[in-house]
VEXDREN-2710 file (C-alpha; in Angstrom, 1 decimal):
% VEXDREN-2710
k/r/px/py/pz
1/MET/-12.1/123.5/204.1
2/GLY/-10.8/125.2/200.9
3/ALA/-13.0/123.0/198.7
4/ALA/-16.0/123.7/201.0
5/ILE/-15.4/127.5/200.8
6/ILE/-15.1/127.5/197.0
7/SER/-18.3/125.3/196.6
8/ALA/-20.3/127.5/199.0
9/LEU/-19.2/130.7/197.1
10/LEU/-20.1/129.2/193.7
11/VAL/-23.5/128.2/195.0
12/ALA/-24.0/131.6/196.5
13/PHE/-23.1/133.2/193.1
14/GLN/-25.6/131.2/191.2
15/ARG/-28.4/131.7/193.8
16/ARG/-27.6/135.5/193.8
17/LEU/-27.9/135.4/190.0
18/LEU/-31.2/133.6/190.1
19/GLY/-32.5/135.8/193.0
20/PHE/-32.3/138.9/190.8
21/PHE/-35.6/137.8/189.2
22/GLU/-39.1/137.3/190.5
23/GLU/-39.5/134.0/188.6
24/VAL/-37.0/131.4/187.8
25/PRO/-38.0/129.5/184.6
26/LEU/-36.2/126.4/183.6
27/TRP/-34.3/127.9/180.8
28/LEU/-32.9/130.6/183.0
29/PHE/-31.7/128.0/185.6
30/GLY/-30.0/126.0/182.8
31/LEU/-28.1/129.1/181.5
32/THR/-26.8/130.0/185.0
33/ILE/-25.0/126.7/185.1
34/LEU/-22.6/127.9/182.5
35/PRO/-20.9/130.7/184.4
36/VAL/-20.6/128.5/187.5
37/ALA/-19.0/125.8/185.3
38/ILE/-16.5/128.3/184.0
39/LEU/-15.6/129.4/187.5
40/CYS/-15.3/125.8/188.6
41/SER/-12.8/125.2/185.9
42/PHE/-11.0/128.4/186.8
43/TYR/-10.6/127.2/190.4
44/THR/-9.0/123.9/189.3
45/ASN/-5.9/126.2/189.0
46/GLU/-4.2/126.6/192.4
47/ASN/-3.3/130.2/191.5
48/ALA/-6.9/131.3/191.0
49/MET/-8.0/133.7/193.7
50/LEU/-11.3/133.8/195.6
51/SER/-11.6/137.5/194.8
52/VAL/-13.2/136.6/191.4
53/VAL/-16.3/134.9/192.7
54/ILE/-16.5/137.3/195.7
55/ALA/-16.4/140.3/193.4
56/LEU/-19.2/138.9/191.3
57/ILE/-21.4/138.2/194.4
58/LEU/-20.8/141.6/195.9
59/SER/-21.6/143.3/192.6
60/LEU/-24.8/141.4/192.2
61/LEU/-25.8/142.2/195.8
62/ALA/-25.1/145.9/195.1
63/ALA/-27.2/145.8/192.0
64/HIS/-30.0/144.2/193.9
65/GLY/-29.9/146.8/196.7
66/VAL/-29.6/149.8/194.4
67/SER/-32.5/148.6/192.2
68/ARG/-34.8/148.7/195.3
69/ILE/-34.4/152.4/195.6
70/SER/-37.8/153.7/194.4
71/ASP/-36.7/157.3/193.7
72/ARG/-35.1/157.4/190.2
73/PRO/-33.0/160.6/190.7
74/LEU/-31.7/159.3/194.0
75/ARG/-30.9/155.9/192.3
76/MET/-28.9/157.6/189.6
77/ILE/-26.9/159.6/192.2
78/VAL/-26.2/156.3/194.1
79/VAL/-25.0/154.7/190.9
80/ILE/-22.6/157.6/190.2
81/VAL/-21.2/157.4/193.7
82/PHE/-21.3/153.7/194.1
83/THR/-19.7/152.7/190.8
84/PRO/-16.2/153.9/191.5
85/LEU/-16.3/152.5/195.1
86/LEU/-17.4/149.1/193.8
87/TYR/-14.5/149.2/191.3
88/MET/-12.1/149.9/194.1
89/ALA/-13.5/147.0/196.1
90/CYS/-14.2/144.4/193.4
91/GLY/-12.1/145.4/190.4
92/PRO/-13.4/145.5/186.8
93/LEU/-15.7/142.6/187.3
94/SER/-18.0/145.1/189.0
95/LEU/-19.2/145.7/185.5
96/ILE/-21.8/143.1/186.2
97/PHE/-23.3/145.6/188.7
98/LEU/-24.3/147.8/185.8
99/VAL/-25.5/145.0/183.6
100/SER/-27.7/143.6/186.4
101/LEU/-29.0/147.0/187.2
102/SER/-30.1/147.5/183.6
103/VAL/-32.8/144.9/184.1
104/ARG/-34.6/147.3/186.4
105/ASP/-33.3/150.7/185.3
106/TRP/-31.3/150.8/182.1
107/LYS/-30.9/154.6/182.2
108/ALA/-29.1/154.4/185.5
109/ALA/-26.9/151.6/184.3
110/PHE/-26.1/153.6/181.1
111/ILE/-25.0/156.6/183.2
112/GLY/-22.7/154.3/185.3
113/LEU/-20.7/153.1/182.2
114/PRO/-18.8/156.4/181.6
115/VAL/-18.3/156.7/185.4
116/LEU/-16.7/153.2/185.4
117/PHE/-14.5/154.2/182.4
118/LEU/-13.3/157.4/184.1
119/THR/-12.6/155.5/187.3
120/VAL/-10.3/153.0/185.5
121/LEU/-8.6/155.9/183.8
122/ALA/-8.1/157.7/187.1
123/ALA/-6.7/154.5/188.6
124/THR/-3.9/154.5/186.1
125/TRP/-2.7/157.8/187.5
126/VAL/-3.0/156.8/191.2
127/PHE/-1.8/153.2/191.3
128/GLN/1.4/151.8/190.1
129/TYR/-0.1/149.0/188.0
130/PRO/0.0/148.6/184.2
131/ILE/-3.2/149.5/182.4
132/LYS/-3.6/145.8/181.5
133/SER/-3.9/144.8/185.1
134/LEU/-6.3/147.6/186.0
135/VAL/-8.6/146.7/183.2
136/GLY/-8.2/142.9/183.5
137/GLY/-8.1/142.6/187.3
138/ILE/-5.2/142.7/189.7
139/HIS/-5.9/140.2/192.4
140/TYR/-8.0/137.7/190.4
141/TYR/-4.9/135.6/189.7
142/ARG/-1.8/134.9/191.9
143/PHE/0.5/136.1/189.1
144/LEU/-0.2/139.8/189.1
145/GLN/0.9/140.5/185.6
146/THR/-1.3/137.7/184.2
147/VAL/-4.9/138.3/183.1
148/ARG/-6.8/135.1/182.8
149/PRO/-9.8/135.0/180.5
150/GLU/-12.0/132.7/182.6
151/PRO/-13.4/135.4/184.9
152/TRP/-14.4/137.4/181.9
153/TYR/-16.0/134.3/180.2
154/ALA/-17.9/133.8/183.5
155/LEU/-19.0/137.5/183.4
156/VAL/-20.3/137.3/179.9
157/ALA/-22.0/133.9/180.6
158/ALA/-23.7/135.5/183.7
159/THR/-24.9/138.6/181.9
160/PHE/-26.3/136.7/179.0
161/PRO/-29.4/135.3/180.9
162/ILE/-29.8/138.7/182.7
163/ILE/-30.1/140.5/179.4
164/LEU/-32.1/137.7/177.7
165/ARG/-34.6/137.8/180.5
166/ARG/-35.7/141.3/179.4
167/PHE/-36.8/140.1/176.0
168/LEU/-38.3/136.6/176.5
169/PRO/-41.7/135.8/177.8
170/LYS/-42.0/135.0/181.4
171/ASP/-44.1/131.8/181.0
172/GLY/-42.5/128.6/179.9
173/SER/-45.1/127.6/177.3
174/SER/-43.9/129.5/174.3
175/LEU/-41.9/127.9/171.5
176/VAL/-39.0/130.4/172.1
177/ASN/-38.7/129.3/175.7
178/ALA/-38.8/125.6/174.7
179/ILE/-35.9/126.2/172.3
180/VAL/-33.9/128.1/174.9
181/VAL/-34.4/125.3/177.4
182/ALA/-32.9/122.7/175.0
183/VAL/-30.1/124.9/173.9
184/SER/-29.1/126.0/177.4
185/ALA/-29.1/122.5/178.7
186/VAL/-26.9/121.2/175.8
187/VAL/-24.5/124.1/175.9
188/SER/-24.2/124.2/179.7
189/LEU/-23.9/120.5/180.4
190/LEU/-22.5/118.8/177.3
191/ILE/-20.4/121.4/175.6
192/ALA/-19.2/123.6/178.4
193/VAL/-19.0/121.8/181.8
194/ARG/-17.1/118.6/181.2
195/PRO/-14.8/119.7/178.3
196/VAL/-13.9/122.9/180.1
197/LEU/-13.0/121.0/183.3
198/ASP/-11.0/118.4/181.4
199/LYS/-9.1/121.1/179.5
200/ASN/-8.2/123.2/182.5
201/ILE/-7.2/120.4/185.0
202/ASN/-3.5/120.0/185.1
203/HIS/-3.1/116.3/186.1
204/GLN/0.5/116.7/186.9
205/LYS/-0.2/119.6/189.3
206/GLU/-3.1/117.7/190.8
207/GLU/-0.9/114.7/191.5
208/THR/1.8/116.9/193.0
209/LEU/-0.6/118.8/195.2
210/LYS/-2.3/115.6/196.4
211/TYR/0.9/114.0/197.6
212/THR/2.4/117.2/198.9
213/ILE/-0.7/117.8/201.1
214/LEU/-0.6/114.2/202.3
215/SER/3.1/114.7/203.1
216/GLN/2.4/118.0/204.9
217/ASN/-0.1/116.2/207.1
218/GLU/2.4/113.4/207.6
219/ASP/-0.2/110.9/206.5
220/TRP/2.3/108.3/205.4
221/ASN/-0.2/105.4/205.3
222/GLY/-2.5/107.6/203.2
223/ILE/0.4/108.1/200.7
224/ILE/1.0/104.3/200.6
225/GLU/-2.7/103.6/200.0
226/ALA/-2.9/106.2/197.2
227/ALA/0.2/104.7/195.6
228/LYS/-1.2/101.2/195.7
229/LYS/-4.2/102.4/193.7
230/LYS/-2.1/104.3/191.2
231/TRP/1.6/104.8/191.5
232/PRO/2.5/108.4/190.7
233/SER/4.5/108.9/187.5
234/LEU/3.9/112.5/186.5
235/SER/6.0/114.4/188.9
236/PRO/9.3/113.8/190.8
237/VAL/7.7/115.5/193.8
238/SER/5.0/112.9/194.1
239/VAL/7.4/110.1/193.7
240/ALA/9.6/111.7/196.4
241/CYS/6.6/111.8/198.7
242/VAL/6.0/108.1/198.2
243/ASN/9.6/107.2/198.8
244/LEU/9.6/109.2/202.0
245/ALA/6.4/107.4/203.1
246/LEU/8.0/104.1/202.4
247/ALA/10.9/105.1/204.6
248/LYS/8.6/106.3/207.4
249/THR/6.6/103.1/207.4
250/GLY/9.6/100.7/207.3
251/GLN/9.1/99.6/203.6
252/PHE/12.2/101.3/202.3
253/PRO/14.2/100.3/200.2
254/ASP/12.4/97.1/199.2
255/GLY/9.3/99.0/198.1
256/LEU/11.4/101.3/196.0
257/PHE/10.9/99.5/192.7
258/LYS/7.3/98.4/193.1
259/GLY/6.4/101.4/191.0
260/PHE/7.8/104.1/188.8
261/GLN/11.1/105.7/189.7
262/ASN/12.3/108.7/187.6
263/GLY/15.9/108.8/188.9
264/PRO/17.6/110.4/191.9
265/GLN/15.5/113.6/191.6
266/GLY/12.5/111.5/192.7
267/LEU/14.3/110.7/195.9
268/ILE/15.9/113.9/197.0
269/SER/16.4/117.1/195.1
270/ASP/16.5/120.9/195.6
271/LYS/15.6/122.0/192.1
272/LYS/13.0/124.7/192.5
273/VAL/10.6/124.7/189.5
274/ASP/7.8/126.4/191.4
275/PHE/6.8/127.5/194.9
276/ILE/5.1/124.2/195.8
277/SER/7.7/121.5/195.1
278/PRO/10.3/122.8/197.6
279/LEU/7.8/122.1/200.4
280/ALA/7.7/118.4/199.7
281/PHE/11.5/118.1/199.4
282/ALA/11.8/120.1/202.6
283/GLN/10.1/117.2/204.3
284/VAL/12.7/114.8/203.0
285/TYR/15.6/117.1/204.2
286/TRP/14.0/117.5/207.6
287/ALA/13.5/113.7/208.1
288/LEU/17.2/113.1/207.2
289/GLY/18.4/115.8/209.6
290/LEU/19.4/118.4/207.0
291/VAL/17.7/121.2/208.9
292/ASP/19.4/124.1/207.2
293/SER/18.5/122.8/203.8
294/ALA/14.9/122.3/204.8
295/GLN/14.8/125.9/206.1
296/ARG/16.3/127.3/203.0
297/LEU/13.9/125.5/200.7
298/VAL/10.8/126.6/202.7
299/TYR/12.1/130.2/203.0
300/GLU/12.7/130.4/199.2
301/ALA/9.3/128.8/198.5
302/GLN/7.6/131.5/200.5
303/GLU/9.6/134.3/198.9
304/SER/8.7/132.9/195.5
305/ILE/4.9/133.3/196.0
306/PRO/4.0/135.5/193.0
307/ASP/1.6/137.8/194.9
308/PHE/4.0/138.4/197.7
309/GLN/1.8/136.9/200.4
310/LYS/3.0/134.8/203.4
311/SER/2.2/131.2/204.1
312/SER/1.1/129.9/207.5
313/TYR/2.5/126.5/206.5
314/CYS/5.9/128.0/205.7
315/TYR/5.7/129.9/209.1
316/LYS/5.3/126.5/210.8
317/TRP/8.3/125.2/209.1
318/LEU/10.4/128.2/209.9
319/ALA/9.4/128.1/213.5
320/ARG/10.5/124.5/213.7
321/THR/13.8/124.8/211.9
322/ASN/14.9/127.9/213.8
323/LEU/14.0/126.2/217.1
324/VAL/16.2/123.2/216.2
325/ASN/19.0/125.6/215.1
326/GLY/18.8/127.4/218.5
327/ASP/17.4/130.6/217.1
328/ILE/14.7/130.8/219.8
329/THR/13.9/134.5/219.3
330/VAL/13.3/134.0/215.6
331/SER/11.2/130.9/216.2
332/GLU/9.0/132.8/218.7
333/LYS/8.5/135.5/216.1
334/TYR/6.9/133.0/213.7
335/MET/4.9/131.3/216.6
336/LYS/3.5/134.7/217.6
337/ALA/2.4/135.3/214.0
338/LEU/0.7/131.9/213.9
339/SER/-1.1/132.6/217.1
340/HIS/-3.2/135.1/215.2
341/THR/-4.3/132.6/212.5
342/LEU/-7.6/130.7/212.4
343/PHE/-6.2/127.2/211.9
344/TYR/-2.7/127.3/213.4
345/HIS/-3.2/129.3/216.6
346/LYS/-2.9/126.2/218.8
347/TRP/0.0/124.7/216.8
348/ARG/3.2/123.8/218.6
349/PRO/6.4/122.2/217.2
350/SER/6.1/118.4/216.8
351/ASP/7.7/115.8/219.0
352/ASP/10.4/114.9/216.5
353/ILE/12.4/118.1/217.4
354/ASP/14.7/116.2/219.7
355/GLN/15.3/113.4/217.3
356/ILE/16.1/115.8/214.4
357/SER/18.4/117.8/216.7
358/SER/20.4/114.7/217.5
359/SER/20.8/113.6/213.9
360/ARG/21.5/116.9/212.2
361/LEU/24.9/117.9/211.1
362/THR/26.9/120.1/213.5
363/VAL/28.1/122.3/210.7
364/LYS/26.1/124.1/208.1
365/ASP/24.6/121.9/205.5
366/MET/26.5/121.9/202.3
367/VAL/23.6/121.1/199.9
368/SER/23.5/123.9/197.5
369/SER/23.0/121.9/194.3
370/ASP/22.3/118.3/193.3
371/GLU/26.0/117.6/192.6
372/ASN/26.9/117.2/196.3
373/ILE/23.9/115.5/197.8
374/HIS/25.8/112.2/197.8
375/GLU/28.6/113.9/199.9
376/VAL/26.2/115.3/202.4
377/LEU/24.3/112.0/202.8
378/SER/27.7/110.3/203.5
379/LEU/28.5/112.9/206.1
380/LEU/25.2/112.2/207.8
381/VAL/25.8/108.5/208.0
382/GLY/29.4/109.1/209.2
383/ARG/28.2/111.3/212.0
384/ASP/25.4/109.2/213.2
385/SER/25.4/105.5/212.4
386/SER/21.9/105.1/213.9
387/ASN/20.5/107.4/211.2
388/THR/19.3/104.4/209.1
389/MET/17.2/106.6/206.9
390/ALA/20.2/108.6/205.8
391/ARG/22.1/105.3/205.2
392/ASP/19.3/103.8/203.1
393/TYR/18.8/107.1/201.1
394/LEU/22.6/107.1/200.4
395/LEU/22.5/103.6/199.0
396/ALA/19.2/104.3/197.1
397/TYR/20.8/107.5/195.6
398/ASP/23.6/105.3/194.2
399/MET/21.2/102.8/192.8
400/LEU/18.9/105.4/191.2
401/SER/22.0/107.2/189.8
402/LEU/23.1/103.9/188.2
403/ASN/26.4/104.2/190.2
404/LEU/27.0/100.5/191.0
405/ASP/30.7/101.0/192.0
406/GLY/29.7/103.8/194.4
407/PHE/26.9/101.6/195.8
408/VAL/29.2/98.7/196.5
409/ALA/31.7/101.0/198.3
410/ASP/28.9/102.7/200.3
411/TYR/27.3/99.4/201.2
412/ASN/30.5/97.9/202.5
413/ALA/31.2/101.0/204.5
414/THR/27.8/101.1/206.1
415/HIS/27.2/97.3/206.6
416/LYS/29.6/95.3/208.6
417/SER/27.7/92.1/208.3
418/ARG/27.9/90.0/205.1
419/GLU/24.3/89.0/205.5
420/VAL/22.1/91.0/203.1
421/VAL/18.6/91.5/204.4
422/SER/17.1/93.9/201.8
423/ARG/16.2/92.3/198.5
424/ALA/16.6/95.6/196.7
425/PHE/20.2/96.0/197.9
426/ALA/20.8/92.3/197.2
427/GLU/19.7/92.8/193.6
428/ALA/22.2/95.7/193.2
429/LEU/25.0/93.7/194.7
430/ALA/24.2/90.7/192.5
431/LEU/24.2/93.0/189.4
432/ALA/27.5/94.5/190.5
433/TRP/29.1/91.1/190.9
434/ALA/27.6/89.7/187.6
435/ARG/29.2/92.5/185.6
436/ASP/32.7/91.2/186.2
437/HIS/32.1/87.5/186.9
438/ARG/30.7/84.5/184.9
439/ASP/28.9/83.0/187.9
440/PHE/28.2/83.7/191.6
441/ASP/30.9/81.5/193.0
442/GLY/32.9/83.4/195.6
443/ILE/30.5/86.3/196.0
444/PRO/31.3/87.9/199.3
445/TRP/27.7/88.6/200.5
446/ASN/25.1/86.2/201.7
447/LEU/22.1/87.1/199.4
448/PRO/18.5/86.1/200.1
449/ASP/17.3/82.9/198.6
450/GLY/16.4/83.0/194.9
451/ILE/18.2/86.2/194.1
452/THR/21.1/84.7/192.1
453/ASP/18.8/82.3/190.2
454/LEU/16.5/85.1/189.3
455/CYS/19.5/87.2/188.2
456/VAL/20.7/84.5/185.9
457/SER/17.2/84.2/184.5
458/PHE/17.0/87.9/183.9
459/PHE/20.3/88.0/182.0
460/GLY/19.2/84.9/180.0
461/ASP/15.9/86.6/178.9
462/ARG/17.7/89.8/178.2
463/GLY/20.3/88.0/176.1
464/ALA/17.4/86.4/174.2
465/ASN/16.2/89.9/173.3
466/ARG/12.7/89.4/174.9
467/PRO/10.4/92.4/174.4
468/LYS/10.5/95.2/177.0
469/GLY/6.9/94.5/177.9
470/ALA/7.6/90.9/178.6
471/MET/10.6/91.8/180.7
472/LYS/8.5/94.3/182.7
473/ASN/5.8/91.8/183.4
474/LYS/8.4/89.3/184.8
475/TYR/11.0/91.6/186.3
476/GLY/9.3/95.0/186.6
477/THR/9.7/95.2/190.4
478/THR/13.5/94.4/190.4
479/TYR/16.4/96.8/190.4
480/TRP/17.8/95.0/187.3
481/TYR/14.8/96.2/185.2
482/TYR/15.3/99.8/186.4
483/TYR/19.0/99.7/185.7
484/PHE/18.7/98.5/182.1
485/TYR/15.3/99.9/181.0
486/HIS/15.0/103.2/182.9
487/GLY/14.3/106.0/180.5
488/LYS/14.1/103.7/177.5
END
């Protein structure tokens, strides 16, 4: 829906730009691609606000309406009155109103310039914003103190064909128009569009957002399919989403080392580097039964939104966590707010409320930093032995932390049977045994067939100093490769 809204607004902006002229020659159409391309690159940033393109559309519509006033004195009065109102509604990008109006009546547009300047000056006395924000735009970008250049590049690119139209012939047969056609096509399509998009797209953010959204929708199979095409490697958040999807689909822990793992922070973490990553890790905490930690992460993520807005998605989470914690009144407060939204007015807490309630800790979660996540996972397993996800996450946390001694102790505490089913756990147990023994005689666990032979082969190849690439091709999906080559 968001992509559709942005696309529709960009199309409306270009059509409004072209609709300001009686004729639309080819060169003019080519030049109007450039501001749209700039705005498209601007909206690859998740902090870019819709107010930019809406401000440009409203300003062009205002210019079109004012230019239709036939009485010149009345038109000038309307410009003087309307310019400050348009600035209040659209911000400084309303400058395109005067530029567009200059095509029909340059005198009226010229009168509007000092009015716009005085309006900005008056705004510095009335509103508690720095002059940089009042001149550059307040709600064009989520970080209110940041003035991004892209909206102003788009404004300049949009005004260029408007002004140029006044001086070029209307027919397309002249040499000048032919040159402009070629130049506009090359600049807009080859120089501007693709390079600007490539430069502005943050691939790590795109990967994070992709997997976070799939996780929010609980599309675990979609995450698995996306990881099969290209395993995420740019962000711990996306790796954490894949690991959670593996657990939800019964492929954990054996699927753990089929792709890149960046350490325990790609399994479970509460490090808050932005206001997006906590939402993905909240899913992990919730699935484990750490309800208070999930609630804390979501609340802090919402309070970290730079423009101080509220999130319907966070409200959903807070309604769920408060319901599980028994804070019915607080939960109903969030539900009442959601009932007034477009997309969530029919939403109700999911069916996993009872399951989470039974597996959660009876005392407040103690996860306040990465240092005691292991302790809390141990408490979860000790309280509810049927919480197999917490058990597997505890053991995986030991493995990813390269803590073999802790892994062996936790495995023996959580598995009474000596029959090892998981190949990933079997590889870790074989490695722990091989560190202190010359062979596998007397190993206390029954490992799956082929594990010990493959382990001997691994150490033989490693002792022969085979290149890392060759080791990855042969052992890249084993825990042994992760243990010895992770981060190298």
